[in-house]
VOGU-3710 file (C-alpha; in Angstrom, 3 decimals, decimal comma):
1> mkitlispyp> 0,716/17,571/25,157  -0,466/15,809/22,011  -0,701/12,084/22,685  -1,533/9,415/20,111  -2,907/6,101/21,385  -2,783/3,048/19,096  -4,585/-0,296/19,358  -3,772/-3,336/17,172  -6,683/-5,441/18,503  -9,211/-6,963/16,056
11> ditnfgirti> -12,188/-5,320/17,775  -12,712/-1,632/18,402  -13,815/-1,709/22,048  -10,356/-0,801/23,401  -11,641/-0,079/26,908  -8,146/0,660/28,249  -6,956/3,284/25,792  -10,394/4,880/25,578  -10,416/5,377/29,356  -6,833/6,698/29,315
21> ssflkrnghk> -7,811/9,057/26,487  -10,734/10,463/28,490  -8,551/10,815/31,587  -5,817/12,687/29,712  -8,371/14,959/28,024  -10,007/15,813/31,319  -6,602/16,895/32,602  -5,894/19,257/29,730  -4,035/17,094/27,203  -5,042/16,400/23,601
31> tkiiilpdpy> -5,388/12,818/22,403  -5,727/11,018/19,102  -6,880/7,400/18,841  -5,724/5,122/16,012  -7,417/1,725/15,699  -5,606/-0,852/13,583  -7,778/-3,993/13,632  -5,269/-6,790/13,084  -6,063/-8,022/9,540  -5,344/-11,598/10,559
41> gdnlvfntqr> -7,169/-11,450/13,877  -5,843/-14,256/16,069  -4,785/-16,406/13,118  -1,290/-17,793/12,725  0,670/-15,966/10,056  4,308/-16,943/9,617  6,895/-14,722/7,947  4,212/-12,231/6,978  3,908/-8,601/8,046  0,592/-7,922/9,747
51> yddnvldevv> 0,060/-4,536/8,075  0,643/-3,242/4,545  3,304/-0,539/4,137  0,813/1,974/2,740  -1,334/1,639/5,885  1,655/2,260/8,152  2,717/5,226/6,005  -0,694/6,732/6,718  -0,308/5,910/10,425  3,016/7,770/10,466
61> slckgsnlig> 1,320/10,800/8,882  -1,334/10,735/11,595  1,354/10,498/14,294  3,271/13,556/13,096  3,049/16,396/15,586  2,566/14,022/18,532  4,644/14,509/21,668  4,082/10,944/22,862  2,759/7,721/21,279  1,237/4,879/23,291
71> itlmtnffdg> 0,599/1,361/21,984  -1,461/-1,210/23,866  -0,916/-4,931/23,318  -1,480/-8,451/24,486  0,898/-11,295/23,628  -1,195/-12,348/20,599  -0,543/-8,966/18,986  3,141/-8,642/19,819  4,254/-8,963/16,176  1,842/-6,260/15,061
81> avqitkkikg> 3,005/-3,894/17,797  6,650/-4,475/16,838  5,902/-3,712/13,184  3,999/-0,515/14,044  6,713/0,645/16,447  9,582/0,027/14,016  7,770/1,916/11,261  7,056/4,953/13,433  10,556/5,058/14,956  12,099/4,777/11,498
91> sidvpiiwgg> 10,101/7,774/10,287  9,653/10,287/13,098  11,422/11,068/16,372  8,699/10,628/19,001  8,983/8,638/22,262  6,878/5,468/22,223  5,442/3,808/25,311  3,953/0,320/25,383  1,237/-0,656/27,840  -1,187/-3,465/28,467
101> vhptirpees> -0,837/-7,108/29,422  2,329/-8,070/27,546  4,516/-5,105/28,589  3,335/-5,678/32,159  4,546/-9,265/32,254  7,570/-8,844/29,954  8,802/-5,264/30,309  12,440/-5,969/29,411  11,520/-7,718/26,172  9,144/-4,855/25,328
111> lkyadmvcis> 11,926/-2,315/25,870  13,851/-3,856/22,984  11,362/-1,963/20,802  9,648/0,728/22,901  11,303/3,620/24,754  9,141/3,120/27,840  6,715/0,568/29,222  3,833/1,038/31,617  3,312/-1,828/34,044  -0,193/-2,652/35,304
121> dgeeamlela> -2,903/0,079/35,311  -1,953/2,977/33,062  -4,132/6,008/33,772  -2,151/7,626/36,589  1,276/6,836/35,100  0,291/8,194/31,670  -1,064/11,418/33,163  2,037/11,962/35,294  4,281/11,210/32,303  2,415/13,616/30,006
131> tkmennenys> 2,415/16,379/32,593  6,132/16,035/33,421  7,077/15,886/29,739  5,048/19,032/29,107  6,834/20,821/31,942  10,273/19,473/30,940  10,572/17,714/34,294  12,391/14,478/35,094  9,987/11,574/34,609  12,331/8,666/35,367
141> nikglwikfn> 10,887/8,259/38,879  7,240/7,669/37,892  5,948/4,541/39,618  5,031/1,699/37,289  7,126/3,119/34,439  10,296/1,511/33,088  12,435/3,619/30,756  15,253/2,705/28,393  17,997/5,314/28,665  21,385/4,936/26,936
151> ekiiktplsy> 20,810/1,167/26,619  20,163/0,942/30,354  16,762/0,321/31,913  15,537/2,571/34,699  13,069/0,594/36,814  10,601/1,933/39,348  8,334/0,098/41,801  4,664/-0,358/41,064  2,141/2,103/42,371  -0,819/0,822/44,386
161> fnrnldsypi> -4,066/-0,039/42,660  -6,465/2,876/42,482  -9,471/1,572/44,385  -11,660/4,522/43,378  -12,487/3,638/39,765  -15,094/6,406/39,749  -12,186/8,855/39,596  -11,758/7,926/35,928  -14,108/9,314/33,277  -16,149/7,084/31,001
171> pdysmddhhi> -14,407/5,651/27,889  -13,787/8,052/25,018  -16,252/7,417/22,170  -16,329/11,061/21,171  -15,016/10,288/17,625  -12,883/13,414/18,110  -9,694/12,737/16,114  -10,336/8,984/16,081  -9,120/6,988/13,081  -9,486/3,388/11,895
181> mlnghmiplt> -8,040/1,121/9,230  -10,712/0,074/6,737  -10,245/-1,423/3,268  -6,503/-0,855/3,380  -6,572/2,822/4,375  -6,790/4,974/7,479  -10,051/6,914/7,646  -11,824/8,953/10,339  -13,857/6,782/12,684  -17,554/7,682/12,573
191> heitkfylel> -20,642/6,330/14,290  -21,642/4,627/11,053  -18,325/2,752/10,899  -18,511/1,993/14,631  -21,919/0,409/14,138  -20,568/-1,613/11,198  -17,670/-3,028/13,246  -19,839/-3,805/16,262  -22,253/-5,711/14,030  -19,408/-7,588/12,350
201> hnpfldysvk> -17,688/-8,581/15,595  -20,604/-9,497/17,820  -19,744/-11,778/20,751  -22,219/-14,539/19,898  -21,384/-17,957/18,488  -24,706/-17,889/16,676  -24,370/-15,377/13,822  -28,137/-15,314/13,384  -28,348/-13,243/16,574  -28,420/-9,716/15,205
211> kvcyqtmtgr> -27,346/-7,387/17,976  -25,218/-4,252/17,972  -23,378/-4,654/21,254  -21,604/-2,089/23,377  -18,967/-3,682/25,605  -17,823/-2,182/28,871  -16,376/-3,162/32,237  -17,952/-2,299/35,564  -14,857/-3,293/37,520  -11,305/-4,610/37,321
221> gcphkctyci> -9,632/-7,747/38,554  -10,707/-11,291/39,361  -11,085/-13,166/42,664  -9,602/-16,387/41,257  -5,989/-17,497/40,736  -6,188/-19,827/37,731  -2,722/-21,028/36,734  -3,265/-20,423/32,992  -4,473/-16,833/33,467  -2,672/-13,509/33,589
231> ndtykdlhkg> -4,868/-12,353/36,476  -2,862/-14,664/38,728  0,377/-13,037/37,513  -1,066/-9,572/38,223  -1,833/-10,671/41,776  1,760/-11,770/42,255  2,945/-8,343/41,046  0,641/-6,596/43,514  1,249/-8,829/46,535  -0,922/-7,941/49,508
241> eanlrwrsth> -3,404/-5,945/47,440  -6,928/-7,036/46,570  -7,114/-6,557/42,820  -10,909/-6,873/42,526  -12,371/-3,363/42,350  -15,764/-2,075/41,254  -17,134/1,118/39,764  -20,218/2,440/41,508  -23,635/1,838/39,989  -23,983/5,608/39,438
251> hvmeelmwvk> -20,730/5,727/37,476  -21,688/2,814/35,211  -25,146/4,272/34,607  -23,553/7,587/33,629  -21,637/5,757/30,898  -24,568/3,689/29,657  -26,940/6,662/29,586  -24,349/8,518/27,493  -24,240/5,527/25,130  -28,012/5,395/24,928
261> ehmpyinmiv> -28,142/9,090/23,986  -25,153/9,334/21,624  -25,059/5,810/20,124  -28,735/5,067/19,397  -27,826/2,090/17,193  -26,695/0,127/20,262  -29,350/-2,403/21,263  -27,465/-4,624/23,721  -24,920/-4,141/26,506  -22,101/-6,639/27,114
271> lsddvffars> -20,616/-6,497/30,621  -17,107/-7,906/30,166  -15,988/-8,103/33,800  -14,163/-11,361/34,479  -16,695/-12,276/37,169  -19,659/-9,898/37,199  -21,445/-12,277/39,586  -18,783/-11,554/42,220  -20,643/-8,338/43,057  -22,563/-8,661/46,321
281> qknleefcne> -26,267/-9,401/46,353  -27,031/-5,917/47,687  -24,859/-4,262/45,039  -26,452/-6,308/42,239  -29,927/-5,377/43,458  -28,996/-1,697/43,295  -27,384/-2,155/39,879  -30,342/-4,054/38,422  -32,925/-1,569/39,716  -31,027/1,334/38,155
291> yktkigmpfs> -30,328/-0,554/34,922  -33,929/-1,619/34,463  -35,191/1,931/35,002  -32,569/3,947/33,120  -31,166/1,655/30,412  -33,715/-1,062/29,696  -31,665/-2,892/27,032  -30,937/-6,621/27,016  -27,478/-7,389/28,378  -24,999/-10,187/28,946
301> clasplafte> -22,324/-10,926/31,522  -19,681/-13,437/32,584  -20,181/-15,754/35,526  -18,194/-18,003/37,824  -19,753/-21,063/39,488  -18,284/-19,979/42,851  -20,080/-16,628/42,827  -23,288/-18,006/41,343  -26,567/-18,009/43,257  -30,200/-18,421/42,290
311> ekmailvdag> -31,034/-15,062/43,910  -28,470/-13,206/41,772  -29,631/-14,950/38,612  -33,267/-14,038/39,273  -32,666/-10,301/39,660  -30,333/-10,178/36,640  -32,850/-11,898/34,354  -35,560/-9,560/35,621  -33,319/-6,586/34,718  -32,769/-7,810/31,147
321> liwikmgvqs> -30,045/-10,482/31,181  -30,459/-12,573/28,011  -27,065/-14,275/27,638  -24,477/-15,628/30,039  -20,994/-17,019/29,581  -19,252/-19,187/32,160  -15,768/-20,670/32,347  -15,809/-24,440/32,835  -12,349/-25,165/31,352  -12,345/-28,872/32,237
331> gssriqelfn> -14,581/-31,594/33,588  -11,572/-33,529/34,877  -10,912/-33,194/38,605  -7,176/-33,705/38,005  -6,999/-30,895/35,431  -9,178/-28,678/37,622  -6,527/-29,059/40,310  -3,773/-28,299/37,758  -5,657/-25,113/36,863  -6,104/-24,251/40,578
341> rknmsnekml> -9,862/-24,612/40,123  -10,524/-27,701/42,246  -13,001/-25,678/44,329  -15,054/-25,315/41,119  -16,093/-28,957/41,064  -18,373/-30,549/38,493  -21,109/-30,617/41,108  -20,869/-26,844/41,657  -20,731/-26,134/37,934  -23,756/-28,326/37,217
351> hamriinkyk> -25,624/-26,606/40,048  -25,034/-23,225/38,368  -25,928/-24,646/34,945  -29,233/-26,018/36,240  -30,133/-22,599/37,636  -29,321/-21,023/34,252  -31,411/-23,696/32,539  -34,468/-22,711/34,590  -34,515/-19,488/32,559  -33,974/-21,098/29,138
361> drllppdydf> -37,214/-19,598/27,811  -35,904/-16,088/28,540  -32,225/-16,558/27,612  -30,141/-17,274/24,557  -28,261/-20,582/24,942  -25,459/-19,982/27,477  -21,807/-20,323/26,461  -19,490/-22,599/28,432  -15,742/-22,214/27,888  -13,441/-25,237/27,771
371> ildvpyetde> -9,648/-25,373/27,496  -8,289/-28,194/25,336  -4,867/-29,478/24,271  -3,411/-29,305/27,764  0,003/-31,023/27,640  -0,572/-32,649/31,046  -3,970/-34,052/30,060  -4,477/-37,799/29,631  -7,109/-39,618/27,586  -8,900/-40,377/30,855
381> dkveslrfis> -9,066/-36,639/31,628  -10,561/-35,964/28,192  -13,179/-38,669/28,681  -14,067/-37,198/32,071  -14,640/-33,788/30,425  -16,785/-35,300/27,681  -18,801/-37,246/30,244  -19,394/-33,964/32,058  -20,528/-32,324/28,805  -23,080/-35,111/28,346
391> eipkpfrlqp> -24,621/-34,055/31,678  -24,985/-30,326/30,854  -28,666/-29,373/30,556  -29,656/-28,267/27,072  -29,732/-25,833/25,345  -26,131/-24,631/25,591  -23,114/-23,833/23,438  -19,502/-24,755/23,989  -16,636/-22,376/23,336  -13,522/-24,594/23,196
401> yslvlypetk> -10,056/-23,023/23,126  -6,674/-24,588/22,589  -4,468/-23,811/25,576  -1,941/-21,032/25,072  0,788/-21,056/27,719  0,892/-17,307/28,121  4,229/-15,911/29,394  4,835/-15,714/33,136  1,689/-17,608/34,143  2,237/-20,462/36,592
411> lyhmakkdgl> 1,318/-23,023/33,942  3,836/-21,455/31,555  6,627/-21,790/34,115  5,642/-25,391/34,822  5,663/-26,290/31,125  8,954/-24,456/30,604  10,561/-26,345/33,481  9,266/-29,650/32,107  10,709/-28,969/28,653  7,310/-28,707/26,982
421> ivdeksqvys> 8,029/-25,288/25,455  10,719/-25,702/22,824  9,919/-22,870/20,412  8,277/-19,986/22,265  7,591/-18,079/19,053  5,373/-20,756/17,524  4,077/-22,365/20,725  3,160/-19,166/22,570  3,412/-15,868/20,670  1,952/-17,132/17,408
431> kdynvrepny> -0,337/-19,867/18,677  -3,962/-19,524/17,610  -6,199/-20,564/20,493  -8,999/-21,260/17,993  -7,028/-24,011/16,204  -7,417/-27,199/18,206  -5,410/-30,401/17,792  -7,065/-32,771/15,290  -7,891/-35,851/17,363  -10,878/-38,005/18,223
441> fnllitlskk> -11,666/-36,324/21,542  -11,565/-32,822/20,084  -13,796/-34,032/17,244  -16,396/-35,018/19,832  -16,049/-31,577/21,449  -16,614/-29,971/18,029  -19,709/-32,109/17,412  -21,024/-31,048/20,840  -20,421/-27,303/20,314  -24,010/-26,346/19,561
451> gkfpslllkf> -25,379/-28,357/22,474  -27,584/-30,463/20,238  -25,501/-33,632/20,030  -27,471/-36,456/21,737  -26,111/-37,115/25,226  -26,673/-40,859/25,003  -24,740/-41,007/21,745  -21,893/-38,990/23,263  -21,738/-41,380/26,225  -21,616/-44,296/23,807
461> liskpvikif> -18,795/-42,693/21,804  -16,659/-42,293/24,936  -17,190/-45,858/26,123  -13,997/-47,921/26,361  -14,706/-50,265/23,416  -15,493/-47,365/21,047  -12,488/-45,307/22,168  -10,253/-48,339/21,673  -11,314/-48,437/18,017  -11,554/-44,760/17,077
471> nskimkgsfk> -8,574/-43,552/19,098  -6,309/-46,257/17,717  -3,223/-45,416/15,678  -4,918/-46,686/12,519  -7,938/-44,383/12,903  -6,107/-41,258/14,104  -5,101/-40,228/10,594  -8,692/-40,461/9,316  -10,129/-38,405/12,143  -7,480/-35,779/11,543
481> yiyrglqdls> -8,964/-35,068/8,090  -12,573/-35,181/9,327  -11,787/-32,786/12,143  -9,928/-30,374/9,890  -12,797/-30,496/7,403  -15,257/-29,471/10,130  -12,957/-26,634/11,182  -12,657/-25,429/7,583  -16,455/-25,508/7,256  -16,807/-23,444/10,433
491> hlmkkgyere> -14,301/-20,854/9,134  -16,134/-20,689/5,793  -19,445/-20,067/7,556  -17,862/-17,278/9,604  -16,299/-15,706/6,517  -19,616/-15,994/4,710  -21,331/-14,115/7,528  -18,663/-11,399/7,401  -18,972/-11,064/3,597  -22,753/-10,882/3,891
501> titak> -22,470/-8,124/6,493  -19,915/-6,170/4,452  -21,999/-6,537/1,264  -25,093/-5,346/3,088  -23,195/-2,220/4,108
//
């Protein structure tokens, strides 16, 4: 079987389709990878096609001769996936399967465009599908696969999670029949271009940090059930199953040693597991000993205050940890409860932050995520969050996001029931989580982003008399322009960095 796998994501990591590609190859099938970095990224673009026709014409040419085409997507990239699918289906007769987060949570909507959808993990279903298609066997009974047949949908139950992640090969970075959109054309993906993209899309807020990062995942799943997150929805789909699974240290080291040998331009590893700190102390000790001996590069990871301990932090820093990112989301106890994070209290988060701060001489400033523009949030909740920010030990950086009520999450259903979602297209599918509402409180968040805003001044600016003045109806219009001006300046700085990088290449 010849299988083409397409990604519309802005970055080129594509852990899912690269792992599926390796798995299919190992089992005798031939794969082609097409990377179409969304030209607009996560930005809102109304009534505009994401891709130029000439690019999609070239994609169609690359797809010719395929027996099956797979497209991965999240909700943010739904429009791009629809455009790609329509173009291919209007040009060649090849079955198209969608997979990833959005088809998992909205399979029936996805089947308005695709012929099949894969729900949840895709490796086993894709292999079984490819093998049965090759042998001209009936594939309508494959677990986790929904198929549109004569305008009817054939549904199958989900398969169980594969708990042995070591059974999958490492992600496919072979560059064998890999293609990417660059400067308005499809070209073969090379190591030189890979390095260029990894430099351009580094994960740091500070663009002065020059690292070529390789991102991977050492496990799947998350122990938490946050109401705004798709992980909670996945848990509901797989009731009774523990979704948190880990690859062995040996398996991860096999991947990273391959990277070290074949991608010598990589000088930092980014571990993108939702909660890397959820690994046990014993497992982390084993991992860090192996990493320090065999890899020896600086690395970063994500943390949760519930899984955070001083012992884990110490061994990770000793092994080369230089940057950490932690989800805070809100400093308001009421919003923490709304998010189903009340067990992650401000006290617990500050405890973790103080441990991180002990290593400030050996770490880049940590990133702390916040979710803003929550429709259930009051001014008092916002003040409580800002008061919490004033207590965070410096240095740090904030990564604020505007809440997107992603489909089928608990918070989405709550907002839908309460009549807060009127136009799903603009409020959900096309909402840019980087564009925050222009108001006084978000302005203070923006001023605090780099962690250098004086804490005493911030406390003064959230005092009742000051809020009464600056959050008044008269002042709201003025702050709207100031806030938007700061956002525009931030976008210009980012674009300037990108132009500088492109010019240098």
